[in-house]
C-alpha positions as CSV (number, residue, x, y, z in Angstrom):
1,Q,9.6,-0.3,2.2
2,V,7.9,1.1,-0.8
3,Q,10.2,1.1,-3.8
4,L,9.8,2.2,-7.5
5,V,12.7,1.3,-9.8
6,E,12.7,2.7,-13.3
7,S,14.7,1.2,-16.1
8,G,14.9,1.3,-19.8
9,G,16.1,4.7,-20.6
10,G,19.0,5.5,-22.9
11,L,20.1,7.4,-25.9
12,V,17.9,7.1,-28.9
13,Q,17.8,9.0,-32.3
14,P,14.8,11.1,-33.2
15,G,12.0,8.9,-34.4
16,G,13.2,6.0,-32.3
17,S,11.4,4.1,-29.5
18,L,12.2,3.0,-26.0
19,R,10.2,1.3,-23.5
20,L,10.4,2.2,-19.9
21,S,9.7,0.0,-16.9
22,C,8.9,0.7,-13.3
23,A,9.1,-2.1,-10.9
24,G,7.1,-1.6,-7.6
25,S,7.5,-3.3,-4.3
26,G,6.5,-2.7,-0.7
27,F,2.9,-2.0,-1.6
28,T,-0.1,-3.6,-3.2
29,F,0.6,-2.3,-6.6
30,S,-2.8,-3.2,-8.0
31,R,-4.5,-0.8,-5.8
32,Y,-3.0,2.3,-7.1
33,A,-3.3,4.4,-10.3
34,M,0.3,5.1,-11.4
35,S,1.9,7.9,-13.4
36,W,4.9,8.7,-15.3
37,V,6.4,12.2,-14.7
38,R,9.4,13.7,-16.5
39,Q,11.9,16.3,-15.6
40,T,14.1,18.7,-17.5
41,P,16.1,21.7,-16.5
42,G,14.1,23.9,-18.9
43,K,10.6,22.6,-18.4
44,G,11.0,21.4,-14.9
45,L,8.5,18.6,-13.9
46,E,5.8,17.5,-16.3
47,W,3.2,14.9,-15.8
48,V,3.3,12.6,-18.8
49,S,0.7,9.9,-18.4
50,V,-1.6,7.9,-15.8
51,I,-3.2,4.6,-15.8
52,D,-5.8,3.4,-13.5
53,K,-5.6,0.4,-11.2
54,G,-6.7,-2.1,-13.7
55,G,-5.1,-0.8,-16.8
56,S,-8.3,-0.1,-18.5
57,S,-8.1,3.7,-18.5
58,T,-5.3,6.0,-19.5
59,T,-4.7,9.7,-19.9
60,D,-1.8,11.4,-21.5
61,T,-0.5,14.9,-21.7
62,D,-1.1,16.5,-25.1
63,S,2.6,16.6,-26.1
64,V,2.8,12.7,-26.0
65,K,-0.6,11.8,-27.3
66,G,-0.3,9.3,-30.1
67,R,3.3,8.5,-29.4
68,F,3.4,7.2,-25.9
69,T,1.4,4.4,-24.4
70,I,1.2,3.7,-20.7
71,S,0.4,0.1,-19.5
72,R,0.8,-2.1,-16.6
73,D,1.2,-5.7,-15.7
74,N,-0.2,-6.0,-12.1
75,A,0.8,-9.6,-11.9
76,K,4.5,-8.4,-12.2
77,N,4.0,-5.3,-10.3
78,T,5.3,-3.4,-13.1
79,L,4.4,-0.1,-15.0
80,Y,5.6,0.6,-18.6
81,L,5.8,3.5,-20.9
82,Q,6.2,2.7,-24.5
83,M,7.7,5.7,-26.2
84,N,7.5,5.9,-30.0
85,N,8.7,8.6,-32.4
86,L,10.8,10.1,-29.7
87,Q,11.7,13.7,-30.2
88,P,14.4,15.9,-28.8
89,E,12.0,17.6,-26.6
90,D,11.3,14.3,-25.0
91,T,14.7,14.2,-23.4
92,A,14.3,14.1,-19.6
93,A,14.6,12.1,-16.6
94,Y,11.5,9.9,-16.4
95,Y,10.1,8.9,-13.0
96,C,7.3,6.6,-12.1
97,A,5.1,7.9,-9.3
98,K,2.6,6.3,-6.8
99,P,-0.3,8.3,-5.5
100,R,-1.0,8.5,-1.9
101,G,-4.5,7.2,-2.1
102,D,-7.4,6.6,-4.4
103,T,-8.9,10.0,-5.0
104,N,-6.1,12.2,-6.2
105,W,-4.0,10.4,-8.7
106,F,-1.5,13.2,-8.7
107,D,-0.8,13.5,-5.1
108,Y,2.3,11.4,-5.0
109,D,4.0,10.0,-2.0
110,Y,6.6,7.8,-3.7
111,W,8.9,8.3,-6.7
112,G,11.4,6.1,-8.4
113,Q,15.0,7.1,-8.8
114,G,14.4,8.0,-12.4
115,T,15.7,6.9,-15.8
116,Q,17.3,9.2,-18.3
117,V,15.9,9.4,-21.8
118,T,18.1,11.3,-24.2
119,V,16.9,11.9,-27.8
120,S,19.6,13.2,-30.1
121,S,21.1,12.6,-33.4
């Protein structure tokens, strides 16, 4: 079974940092671009960042540019999101997501269970 398991969330003060991890299993991790998506009651679902199969190309949503860095370790089947200078508006449940195929990186067929990030003083 395809599984994506996020970890690393928690409570952090504004300006602080967290690193999220997503462990993939049940599929060939290195064949897929992977995304981080976040969800809040106010904003709903918001795509955050995507990384290509080999980890050589990344794209971030404007609100996190310069603060978040997506990366991956295909040998460990793990996706990461380094989150620096966290702000209250970053508070959300963060999910990693696997695309269905190669062409549309945002057509997801599997999601993790999510990990909560709360930024508050």
